[in-house]
Biopython code that builds the backbone (N, CA, C, O; Angstrom):
import numpy as np
from Bio.PDB.StructureBuilder import StructureBuilder

atoms = [
    (1, "MET", "N", (-1.087, -6.619, -8.873)),
    (1, "MET", "CA", (-0.637, -6.387, -7.517)),
    (1, "MET", "C", (-1.780, -5.727, -6.749)),
    (1, "MET", "O", (-2.344, -4.728, -7.196)),
    (2, "GLY", "N", (-2.113, -6.288, -5.601)),
    (2, "GLY", "CA", (-3.157, -5.706, -4.770)),
    (2, "GLY", "C", (-2.620, -4.518, -3.993)),
    (2, "GLY", "O", (-1.407, -4.361, -3.854)),
    (3, "HIS", "N", (-3.512, -3.682, -3.488)),
    (3, "HIS", "CA", (-3.045, -2.549, -2.690)),
    (3, "HIS", "C", (-4.136, -2.027, -1.766)),
    (3, "HIS", "O", (-5.329, -2.225, -1.996)),
    (4, "LYS", "N", (-3.690, -1.359, -0.722)),
    (4, "LYS", "CA", (-4.564, -0.669, 0.216)),
    (4, "LYS", "C", (-3.792, 0.572, 0.627)),
    (4, "LYS", "O", (-2.776, 0.480, 1.316)),
    (5, "ASP", "N", (-4.270, 1.721, 0.208)),
    (5, "ASP", "CA", (-3.589, 2.981, 0.490)),
    (5, "ASP", "C", (-2.121, 2.878, 0.069)),
    (5, "ASP", "O", (-1.836, 2.722, -1.119)),
    (6, "GLU", "N", (-1.177, 2.962, 1.031)),
    (6, "GLU", "CA", (0.236, 2.940, 0.670)),
    (6, "GLU", "C", (0.868, 1.553, 0.755)),
    (6, "GLU", "O", (2.084, 1.422, 0.618)),
    (7, "TYR", "N", (0.058, 0.514, 0.980)),
    (7, "TYR", "CA", (0.561, -0.850, 1.076)),
    (7, "TYR", "C", (0.196, -1.646, -0.171)),
    (7, "TYR", "O", (-0.909, -1.524, -0.700)),
    (8, "TYR", "N", (1.146, -2.466, -0.634)),
    (8, "TYR", "CA", (0.941, -3.297, -1.820)),
    (8, "TYR", "C", (1.356, -4.725, -1.510)),
    (8, "TYR", "O", (2.115, -4.963, -0.571)),
    (9, "TRP", "N", (0.862, -5.676, -2.294)),
    (9, "TRP", "CA", (1.235, -7.073, -2.136)),
    (9, "TRP", "C", (1.032, -7.801, -3.441)),
    (9, "TRP", "O", (0.304, -7.340, -4.320)),
    (10, "ASP", "N", (1.678, -8.938, -3.559)),
    (10, "ASP", "CA", (1.535, -9.808, -4.713)),
    (10, "ASP", "C", (0.263, -10.632, -4.508)),
    (10, "ASP", "O", (0.129, -11.334, -3.506)),
    (11, "GLU", "N", (-0.666, -10.546, -5.457)),
    (11, "GLU", "CA", (-1.964, -11.227, -5.310)),
    (11, "GLU", "C", (-1.826, -12.745, -5.213)),
    (11, "GLU", "O", (-2.515, -13.384, -4.419)),
    (12, "GLU", "N", (-0.936, -13.320, -6.023)),
    (12, "GLU", "CA", (-0.752, -14.771, -5.992)),
    (12, "GLU", "C", (-0.240, -15.219, -4.621)),
    (12, "GLU", "O", (-0.732, -16.192, -4.050)),
    (13, "LYS", "N", (0.754, -14.495, -4.106)),
    (13, "LYS", "CA", (1.287, -14.828, -2.785)),
    (13, "LYS", "C", (0.226, -14.590, -1.712)),
    (13, "LYS", "O", (0.141, -15.349, -0.746)),
    (14, "ASN", "N", (-0.574, -13.555, -1.873)),
    (14, "ASN", "CA", (-1.640, -13.245, -0.928)),
    (14, "ASN", "C", (-2.600, -14.430, -0.786)),
    (14, "ASN", "O", (-3.001, -14.783, 0.323)),
    (15, "LEU", "N", (-2.961, -15.035, -1.913)),
    (15, "LEU", "CA", (-3.855, -16.195, -1.889)),
    (15, "LEU", "C", (-3.196, -17.390, -1.200)),
    (15, "LEU", "O", (-3.846, -18.106, -0.438)),
    (16, "LEU", "N", (-1.909, -17.605, -1.467)),
    (16, "LEU", "CA", (-1.176, -18.696, -0.819)),
    (16, "LEU", "C", (-1.097, -18.492, 0.691)),
    (16, "LEU", "O", (-1.295, -19.429, 1.464)),
    (17, "VAL", "N", (-0.805, -17.262, 1.102)),
    (17, "VAL", "CA", (-0.713, -16.954, 2.526)),
    (17, "VAL", "C", (-2.060, -17.201, 3.209)),
    (17, "VAL", "O", (-2.115, -17.783, 4.292)),
    (18, "LYS", "N", (-3.136, -16.760, 2.573)),
    (18, "LYS", "CA", (-4.470, -16.971, 3.157)),
    (18, "LYS", "C", (-4.773, -18.466, 3.279)),
    (18, "LYS", "O", (-5.322, -18.914, 4.286)),
    (19, "GLU", "N", (-4.416, -19.222, 2.258)),
    (19, "GLU", "CA", (-4.664, -20.668, 2.271)),
    (19, "GLU", "C", (-3.861, -21.348, 3.382)),
    (19, "GLU", "O", (-4.374, -22.227, 4.073)),
    (20, "GLU", "N", (-2.599, -20.937, 3.552)),
    (20, "GLU", "CA", (-1.721, -21.560, 4.549)),
    (20, "GLU", "C", (-2.022, -21.123, 5.977)),
    (20, "GLU", "O", (-1.961, -21.930, 6.905)),
    (21, "LYS", "N", (-2.350, -19.833, 6.154)),
    (21, "LYS", "CA", (-2.429, -19.277, 7.504)),
    (21, "LYS", "C", (-3.822, -18.844, 7.929)),
    (21, "LYS", "O", (-4.042, -18.505, 9.092)),
    (22, "GLY", "N", (-4.764, -18.853, 6.995)),
    (22, "GLY", "CA", (-6.136, -18.504, 7.347)),
    (22, "GLY", "C", (-6.477, -17.031, 7.220)),
    (22, "GLY", "O", (-7.654, -16.672, 7.201)),
    (23, "LEU", "N", (-5.471, -16.172, 7.133)),
    (23, "LEU", "CA", (-5.681, -14.732, 6.948)),
    (23, "LEU", "C", (-4.746, -14.228, 5.859)),
    (23, "LEU", "O", (-3.577, -14.612, 5.815)),
    (24, "SER", "N", (-5.248, -13.382, 4.993)),
    (24, "SER", "CA", (-4.449, -12.837, 3.900)),
    (24, "SER", "C", (-3.553, -11.698, 4.394)),
    (24, "SER", "O", (-3.692, -11.225, 5.522)),
    (25, "LEU", "N", (-2.639, -11.273, 3.532)),
    (25, "LEU", "CA", (-1.798, -10.118, 3.841)),
    (25, "LEU", "C", (-2.651, -8.876, 4.053)),
    (25, "LEU", "O", (-2.380, -8.081, 4.953)),
    (26, "GLU", "N", (-3.667, -8.707, 3.242)),
    (26, "GLU", "CA", (-4.564, -7.558, 3.372)),
    (26, "GLU", "C", (-5.279, -7.571, 4.726)),
    (26, "GLU", "O", (-5.393, -6.535, 5.381)),
    (27, "GLU", "N", (-5.753, -8.737, 5.138)),
    (27, "GLU", "CA", (-6.452, -8.837, 6.426)),
    (27, "GLU", "C", (-5.511, -8.534, 7.588)),
    (27, "GLU", "O", (-5.883, -7.813, 8.514)),
    (28, "ILE", "N", (-4.292, -9.081, 7.544)),
    (28, "ILE", "CA", (-3.314, -8.797, 8.599)),
    (28, "ILE", "C", (-2.956, -7.318, 8.598)),
    (28, "ILE", "O", (-2.832, -6.711, 9.661)),
    (29, "CYS", "N", (-2.790, -6.733, 7.419)),
    (29, "CYS", "CA", (-2.513, -5.295, 7.305)),
    (29, "CYS", "C", (-3.614, -4.496, 8.005)),
    (29, "CYS", "O", (-3.323, -3.547, 8.734)),
    (30, "ASN", "N", (-4.857, -4.869, 7.790)),
    (30, "ASN", "CA", (-5.982, -4.181, 8.440)),
    (30, "ASN", "C", (-5.898, -4.299, 9.956)),
    (30, "ASN", "O", (-6.098, -3.314, 10.666)),
    (31, "PHE", "N", (-5.600, -5.507, 10.461)),
    (31, "PHE", "CA", (-5.478, -5.707, 11.905)),
    (31, "PHE", "C", (-4.326, -4.900, 12.490)),
    (31, "PHE", "O", (-4.475, -4.255, 13.528)),
    (32, "VAL", "N", (-3.177, -4.939, 11.818)),
    (32, "VAL", "CA", (-1.968, -4.313, 12.357)),
    (32, "VAL", "C", (-2.020, -2.790, 12.276)),
    (32, "VAL", "O", (-1.759, -2.111, 13.268)),
    (33, "PHE", "N", (-2.352, -2.251, 11.115)),
    (33, "PHE", "CA", (-2.212, -0.814, 10.916)),
    (33, "PHE", "C", (-3.506, -0.005, 11.048)),
    (33, "PHE", "O", (-3.453, 1.214, 11.210)),
    (34, "TYR", "N", (-4.645, -0.657, 10.982)),
    (34, "TYR", "CA", (-5.896, 0.100, 10.966)),
    (34, "TYR", "C", (-6.821, -0.157, 12.150)),
    (34, "TYR", "O", (-7.781, 0.591, 12.340)),
    (35, "ALA", "N", (-6.566, -1.183, 12.945)),
    (35, "ALA", "CA", (-7.391, -1.430, 14.133)),
    (35, "ALA", "C", (-6.954, -0.462, 15.232)),
    (35, "ALA", "O", (-5.758, -0.333, 15.495)),
    (36, "PRO", "N", (-7.893, 0.213, 15.872)),
    (36, "PRO", "CA", (-7.521, 1.254, 16.848)),
    (36, "PRO", "C", (-6.826, 0.733, 18.101)),
    (36, "PRO", "O", (-6.136, 1.499, 18.773)),
    (37, "THR", "N", (-6.986, -0.523, 18.427)),
    (37, "THR", "CA", (-6.399, -1.038, 19.667)),
    (37, "THR", "C", (-5.097, -1.797, 19.460)),
    (37, "THR", "O", (-4.531, -2.309, 20.426)),
    (38, "THR", "N", (-4.611, -1.882, 18.243)),
    (38, "THR", "CA", (-3.386, -2.640, 17.966)),
    (38, "THR", "C", (-2.153, -1.843, 18.376)),
    (38, "THR", "O", (-2.033, -0.656, 18.074)),
    (39, "VAL", "N", (-1.237, -2.520, 19.072)),
    (39, "VAL", "CA", (0.058, -1.940, 19.427)),
    (39, "VAL", "C", (1.094, -2.645, 18.565)),
    (39, "VAL", "O", (1.133, -3.874, 18.516)),
    (40, "TRP", "N", (1.954, -1.850, 17.869)),
    (40, "TRP", "CA", (2.958, -2.472, 17.016)),
    (40, "TRP", "C", (4.285, -1.740, 17.107)),
    (40, "TRP", "O", (4.352, -0.556, 17.437)),
    (41, "ARG", "N", (5.348, -2.496, 16.798)),
    (41, "ARG", "CA", (6.706, -1.954, 16.791)),
    (41, "ARG", "C", (7.403, -2.430, 15.519)),
    (41, "ARG", "O", (7.116, -3.511, 15.004)),
    (42, "VAL", "N", (8.324, -1.603, 15.025)),
    (42, "VAL", "CA", (9.047, -1.929, 13.787)),
    (42, "VAL", "C", (10.510, -2.197, 14.119)),
    (42, "VAL", "O", (11.144, -1.451, 14.865)),
    (43, "PHE", "N", (11.031, -3.285, 13.543)),
    (43, "PHE", "CA", (12.434, -3.659, 13.730)),
    (43, "PHE", "C", (13.095, -3.799, 12.368)),
    (43, "PHE", "O", (12.493, -4.308, 11.423)),
    (44, "GLU", "N", (14.352, -3.339, 12.276)),
    (44, "GLU", "CA", (15.097, -3.489, 11.030)),
    (44, "GLU", "C", (15.478, -4.943, 10.835)),
    (44, "GLU", "O", (15.676, -5.682, 11.799)),
    (45, "ASN", "N", (15.580, -5.346, 9.566)),
    (45, "ASN", "CA", (15.999, -6.698, 9.225)),
    (45, "ASN", "C", (17.485, -6.646, 8.875)),
    (45, "ASN", "O", (17.873, -6.003, 7.900)),
    (46, "GLN", "N", (18.303, -7.315, 9.661)),
    (46, "GLN", "CA", (19.752, -7.275, 9.463)),
    (46, "GLN", "C", (20.177, -7.863, 8.119)),
    (46, "GLN", "O", (21.085, -7.346, 7.467)),
    (47, "ARG", "N", (19.521, -8.940, 7.711)),
    (47, "ARG", "CA", (19.910, -9.624, 6.464)),
    (47, "ARG", "C", (19.395, -8.923, 5.222)),
    (47, "ARG", "O", (20.024, -9.003, 4.167)),
    (48, "TYR", "N", (18.262, -8.237, 5.322)),
    (48, "TYR", "CA", (17.651, -7.572, 4.170)),
    (48, "TYR", "C", (17.386, -6.111, 4.539)),
    (48, "TYR", "O", (16.360, -5.805, 5.146)),
    (49, "PRO", "N", (18.307, -5.204, 4.177)),
    (49, "PRO", "CA", (18.201, -3.818, 4.626)),
    (49, "PRO", "C", (16.943, -3.073, 4.173)),
    (49, "PRO", "O", (16.569, -2.084, 4.803)),
    (50, "ASP", "N", (16.283, -3.516, 3.105)),
    (50, "ASP", "CA", (15.063, -2.849, 2.648)),
    (50, "ASP", "C", (13.810, -3.415, 3.314)),
    (50, "ASP", "O", (12.704, -2.921, 3.091)),
    (51, "GLN", "N", (13.990, -4.455, 4.134)),
    (51, "GLN", "CA", (12.841, -5.075, 4.785)),
    (51, "GLN", "C", (12.806, -4.744, 6.275)),
    (51, "GLN", "O", (13.836, -4.537, 6.917)),
    (52, "TYR", "N", (11.585, -4.701, 6.794)),
    (52, "TYR", "CA", (11.361, -4.449, 8.210)),
    (52, "TYR", "C", (10.398, -5.491, 8.745)),
    (52, "TYR", "O", (9.529, -5.982, 8.025)),
    (53, "ARG", "N", (10.564, -5.822, 10.015)),
    (53, "ARG", "CA", (9.640, -6.740, 10.668)),
    (53, "ARG", "C", (8.778, -5.920, 11.619)),
    (53, "ARG", "O", (9.286, -5.250, 12.519)),
    (54, "VAL", "N", (7.501, -5.982, 11.413)),
    (54, "VAL", "CA", (6.549, -5.318, 12.289)),
    (54, "VAL", "C", (5.979, -6.393, 13.211)),
    (54, "VAL", "O", (5.384, -7.367, 12.752)),
    (55, "ILE", "N", (6.167, -6.205, 14.508)),
    (55, "ILE", "CA", (5.594, -7.120, 15.479)),
    (55, "ILE", "C", (4.442, -6.383, 16.148)),
    (55, "ILE", "O", (4.606, -5.282, 16.675)),
    (56, "ALA", "N", (3.274, -7.017, 16.114)),
    (56, "ALA", "CA", (2.071, -6.338, 16.603)),
    (56, "ALA", "C", (1.248, -7.255, 17.484)),
    (56, "ALA", "O", (1.187, -8.466, 17.271)),
    (57, "ARG", "N", (0.613, -6.645, 18.487)),
    (57, "ARG", "CA", (-0.343, -7.368, 19.315)),
    (57, "ARG", "C", (-1.703, -7.179, 18.666)),
    (57, "ARG", "O", (-2.261, -6.081, 18.668)),
    (58, "VAL", "N", (-2.228, -8.262, 18.111)),
    (58, "VAL", "CA", (-3.488, -8.216, 17.384)),
    (58, "VAL", "C", (-4.555, -8.931, 18.212)),
    (58, "VAL", "O", (-4.369, -10.068, 18.646)),
    (59, "LYS", "N", (-5.654, -8.252, 18.416)),
    (59, "LYS", "CA", (-6.747, -8.827, 19.201)),
    (59, "LYS", "C", (-7.147, -10.178, 18.625)),
    (59, "LYS", "O", (-7.315, -10.314, 17.413)),
    (60, "LYS", "N", (-7.298, -11.166, 19.480)),
    (60, "LYS", "CA", (-7.699, -12.538, 19.153)),
    (60, "LYS", "C", (-6.593, -13.374, 18.510)),
    (60, "LYS", "O", (-6.736, -14.593, 18.416)),
    (61, "LEU", "N", (-5.500, -12.761, 18.065)),
    (61, "LEU", "CA", (-4.394, -13.525, 17.466)),
    (61, "LEU", "C", (-3.154, -13.521, 18.350)),
    (61, "LEU", "O", (-2.296, -14.391, 18.201)),
    (62, "GLY", "N", (-3.042, -12.581, 19.248)),
    (62, "GLY", "CA", (-1.825, -12.414, 20.036)),
    (62, "GLY", "C", (-0.792, -11.658, 19.225)),
    (62, "GLY", "O", (-1.138, -10.774, 18.441)),
    (63, "LEU", "N", (0.472, -11.999, 19.409)),
    (63, "LEU", "CA", (1.537, -11.307, 18.681)),
    (63, "LEU", "C", (1.752, -11.944, 17.314)),
    (63, "LEU", "O", (1.863, -13.163, 17.188)),
    (64, "VAL", "N", (1.809, -11.096, 16.302)),
    (64, "VAL", "CA", (2.098, -11.541, 14.941)),
    (64, "VAL", "C", (3.275, -10.740, 14.397)),
    (64, "VAL", "O", (3.521, -9.607, 14.812)),
    (65, "SER", "N", (3.993, -11.348, 13.464)),
    (65, "SER", "CA", (5.115, -10.689, 12.794)),
    (65, "SER", "C", (4.768, -10.544, 11.321)),
    (65, "SER", "O", (4.395, -11.509, 10.654)),
    (66, "LEU", "N", (4.896, -9.331, 10.835)),
    (66, "LEU", "CA", (4.587, -8.994, 9.442)),
    (66, "LEU", "C", (5.849, -8.426, 8.814)),
    (66, "LEU", "O", (6.436, -7.481, 9.340)),
    (67, "VAL", "N", (6.269, -8.998, 7.690)),
    (67, "VAL", "CA", (7.450, -8.498, 6.977)),
    (67, "VAL", "C", (6.982, -7.551, 5.888)),
    (67, "VAL", "O", (6.136, -7.893, 5.063)),
    (68, "ILE", "N", (7.557, -6.341, 5.904)),
    (68, "ILE", "CA", (7.256, -5.344, 4.879)),
    (68, "ILE", "C", (8.559, -4.913, 4.226)),
    (68, "ILE", "O", (9.623, -4.951, 4.843)),
    (69, "GLU", "N", (8.459, -4.507, 2.980)),
    (69, "GLU", "CA", (9.645, -4.064, 2.235)),
    (69, "GLU", "C", (9.411, -2.648, 1.725)),
    (69, "GLU", "O", (8.355, -2.332, 1.176)),
    (70, "ASP", "N", (10.416, -1.809, 1.920)),
    (70, "ASP", "CA", (10.378, -0.427, 1.452)),
    (70, "ASP", "C", (10.868, -0.413, 0.004)),
    (70, "ASP", "O", (12.029, -0.725, -0.260)),
    (71, "ILE", "N", (9.985, -0.052, -0.935)),
    (71, "ILE", "CA", (10.321, -0.101, -2.357)),
    (71, "ILE", "C", (10.217, 1.300, -2.961)),
    (71, "ILE", "O", (9.235, 2.013, -2.758)),
    (72, "SER", "N", (11.245, 1.666, -3.698)),
    (72, "SER", "CA", (11.245, 2.914, -4.463)),
    (72, "SER", "C", (11.455, 2.563, -5.926)),
    (72, "SER", "O", (12.408, 1.863, -6.269)),
    (73, "ASP", "N", (10.562, 3.049, -6.796)),
    (73, "ASP", "CA", (10.707, 2.799, -8.227)),
    (73, "ASP", "C", (10.229, 4.030, -8.992)),
    (73, "ASP", "O", (10.062, 5.102, -8.409)),
    (74, "ASP", "N", (10.009, 3.876, -10.291)),
    (74, "ASP", "CA", (9.597, 5.006, -11.126)),
    (74, "ASP", "C", (8.244, 5.589, -10.713)),
    (74, "ASP", "O", (7.935, 6.733, -11.046)),
    (75, "PHE", "N", (7.443, 4.812, -9.993)),
    (75, "PHE", "CA", (6.114, 5.258, -9.594)),
    (75, "PHE", "C", (6.088, 5.898, -8.216)),
    (75, "PHE", "O", (5.066, 6.448, -7.805)),
    (76, "GLY", "N", (7.207, 5.830, -7.496)),
    (76, "GLY", "CA", (7.274, 6.424, -6.164)),
    (76, "GLY", "C", (7.777, 5.426, -5.136)),
    (76, "GLY", "O", (8.419, 4.429, -5.466)),
    (77, "THR", "N", (7.470, 5.721, -3.894)),
    (77, "THR", "CA", (7.886, 4.880, -2.778)),
    (77, "THR", "C", (6.649, 4.286, -2.122)),
    (77, "THR", "O", (5.659, 4.982, -1.896)),
    (78, "PHE", "N", (6.715, 2.991, -1.819)),
    (78, "PHE", "CA", (5.588, 2.349, -1.162)),
    (78, "PHE", "C", (6.088, 1.179, -0.323)),
    (78, "PHE", "O", (7.248, 0.781, -0.430)),
    (79, "LEU", "N", (5.222, 0.640, 0.498)),
    (79, "LEU", "CA", (5.543, -0.515, 1.323)),
    (79, "LEU", "C", (4.849, -1.744, 0.764)),
    (79, "LEU", "O", (3.642, -1.734, 0.519)),
    (80, "LYS", "N", (5.623, -2.802, 0.565)),
    (80, "LYS", "CA", (5.083, -4.057, 0.053)),
    (80, "LYS", "C", (4.981, -5.051, 1.205)),
    (80, "LYS", "O", (5.945, -5.259, 1.942)),
    (81, "LEU", "N", (3.811, -5.660, 1.354)),
    (81, "LEU", "CA", (3.606, -6.689, 2.362)),
    (81, "LEU", "C", (4.181, -7.989, 1.820)),
    (81, "LEU", "O", (3.808, -8.418, 0.728)),
    (82, "ILE", "N", (5.082, -8.623, 2.561)),
    (82, "ILE", "CA", (5.782, -9.817, 2.091)),
    (82, "ILE", "C", (5.147, -11.087, 2.645)),
    (82, "ILE", "O", (4.749, -11.964, 1.879)),
    (83, "THR", "N", (5.050, -11.192, 3.961)),
    (83, "THR", "CA", (4.455, -12.368, 4.596)),
    (83, "THR", "C", (4.182, -12.057, 6.052)),
    (83, "THR", "O", (4.564, -10.995, 6.543)),
    (84, "TRP", "N", (3.530, -12.965, 6.741)),
    (84, "TRP", "CA", (3.288, -12.828, 8.179)),
    (84, "TRP", "C", (3.250, -14.198, 8.827)),
    (84, "TRP", "O", (3.070, -15.211, 8.151)),
    (85, "TRP", "N", (3.420, -14.223, 10.152)),
    (85, "TRP", "CA", (3.314, -15.451, 10.945)),
    (85, "TRP", "C", (3.035, -15.063, 12.386)),
    (85, "TRP", "O", (3.181, -13.901, 12.768)),
    (86, "LYS", "N", (2.632, -16.048, 13.186)),
    (86, "LYS", "CA", (2.503, -15.812, 14.626)),
    (86, "LYS", "C", (3.917, -15.693, 15.176)),
    (86, "LYS", "O", (4.782, -16.512, 14.865)),
    (87, "SER", "N", (4.146, -14.684, 15.983)),
    (87, "SER", "CA", (5.488, -14.368, 16.466)),
    (87, "SER", "C", (6.107, -15.522, 17.237)),
    (87, "SER", "O", (5.437, -16.244, 17.975)),
    (88, "THR", "N", (7.417, -15.668, 17.036)),
    (88, "THR", "CA", (8.190, -16.688, 17.741)),
    (88, "THR", "C", (8.439, -16.217, 19.181)),
    (88, "THR", "O", (8.244, -15.040, 19.484)),
    (89, "PRO", "N", (8.869, -17.127, 20.071)),
    (89, "PRO", "CA", (9.196, -16.701, 21.438)),
    (89, "PRO", "C", (10.264, -15.593, 21.466)),
    (89, "PRO", "O", (10.172, -14.674, 22.280)),
    (90, "GLU", "N", (11.254, -15.670, 20.602)),
    (90, "GLU", "CA", (12.288, -14.626, 20.539)),
    (90, "GLU", "C", (11.684, -13.274, 20.125)),
    (90, "GLU", "O", (12.024, -12.237, 20.694)),
    (91, "GLU", "N", (10.797, -13.297, 19.141)),
    (91, "GLU", "CA", (10.148, -12.059, 18.701)),
    (91, "GLU", "C", (9.260, -11.488, 19.806)),
    (91, "GLU", "O", (9.171, -10.271, 19.967)),
    (92, "LYS", "N", (8.610, -12.360, 20.561)),
    (92, "LYS", "CA", (7.768, -11.909, 21.677)),
    (92, "LYS", "C", (8.617, -11.198, 22.717)),
    (92, "LYS", "O", (8.237, -10.133, 23.205)),
    (93, "ARG", "N", (9.791, -11.789, 23.070)),
    (93, "ARG", "CA", (10.689, -11.145, 24.028)),
    (93, "ARG", "C", (11.148, -9.782, 23.506)),
    (93, "ARG", "O", (11.186, -8.805, 24.254)),
    (94, "ARG", "N", (11.488, -9.724, 22.244)),
    (94, "ARG", "CA", (11.948, -8.467, 21.649)),
    (94, "ARG", "C", (10.860, -7.405, 21.706)),
    (94, "ARG", "O", (11.129, -6.250, 22.039)),
    (95, "PHE", "N", (9.641, -7.794, 21.382)),
    (95, "PHE", "CA", (8.498, -6.869, 21.440)),
    (95, "PHE", "C", (8.306, -6.333, 22.855)),
    (95, "PHE", "O", (8.124, -5.131, 23.046)),
    (96, "LEU", "N", (8.345, -7.214, 23.837)),
    (96, "LEU", "CA", (8.085, -6.820, 25.219)),
    (96, "LEU", "C", (9.204, -5.998, 25.822)),
    (96, "LEU", "O", (8.965, -5.200, 26.728)),
    (97, "ASN", "N", (10.440, -6.183, 25.328)),
    (97, "ASN", "CA", (11.591, -5.463, 25.880)),
    (97, "ASN", "C", (11.857, -4.120, 25.216)),
    (97, "ASN", "O", (12.726, -3.378, 25.674)),
    (98, "GLU", "N", (11.153, -3.793, 24.177)),
    (98, "GLU", "CA", (11.377, -2.498, 23.497)),
    (98, "GLU", "C", (10.539, -1.422, 24.129)),
    (98, "GLU", "O", (10.588, -0.270, 23.700)),
]
sb = StructureBuilder()
sb.init_structure("model")
sb.init_model(0)
sb.init_chain("A")
sb.init_seg("    ")
for serial, (resi, resn, name, xyz) in enumerate(atoms, 1):
    if name == "N":
        sb.init_residue(resn, " ", resi, " ")
    sb.init_atom(name, np.array(xyz, "f"), 0.0, 1.0, " ", f" {name:<3s}", serial, name[0])
structure = sb.get_structure()
């Protein structure tokens, strides 16, 4: 399992995401949480209570949606990066109206 500070991801899925979308979970994590100019908001996921959708304005990409999961186990609590995509029109409206 890959990790960056308090964020973790499945390496196999990370490679698939990079192949499909051009940017890995780690790269999107860097844009969303570590770039100084990124604006982001967190929304609860109604269907999956342990998951959250982070919608962020990322320079050169526009709005992206990143799914993260709050995991607690014997090793502690951490956030797992699940997947990302370019935000849908509905997600864009939600981001702008919050």
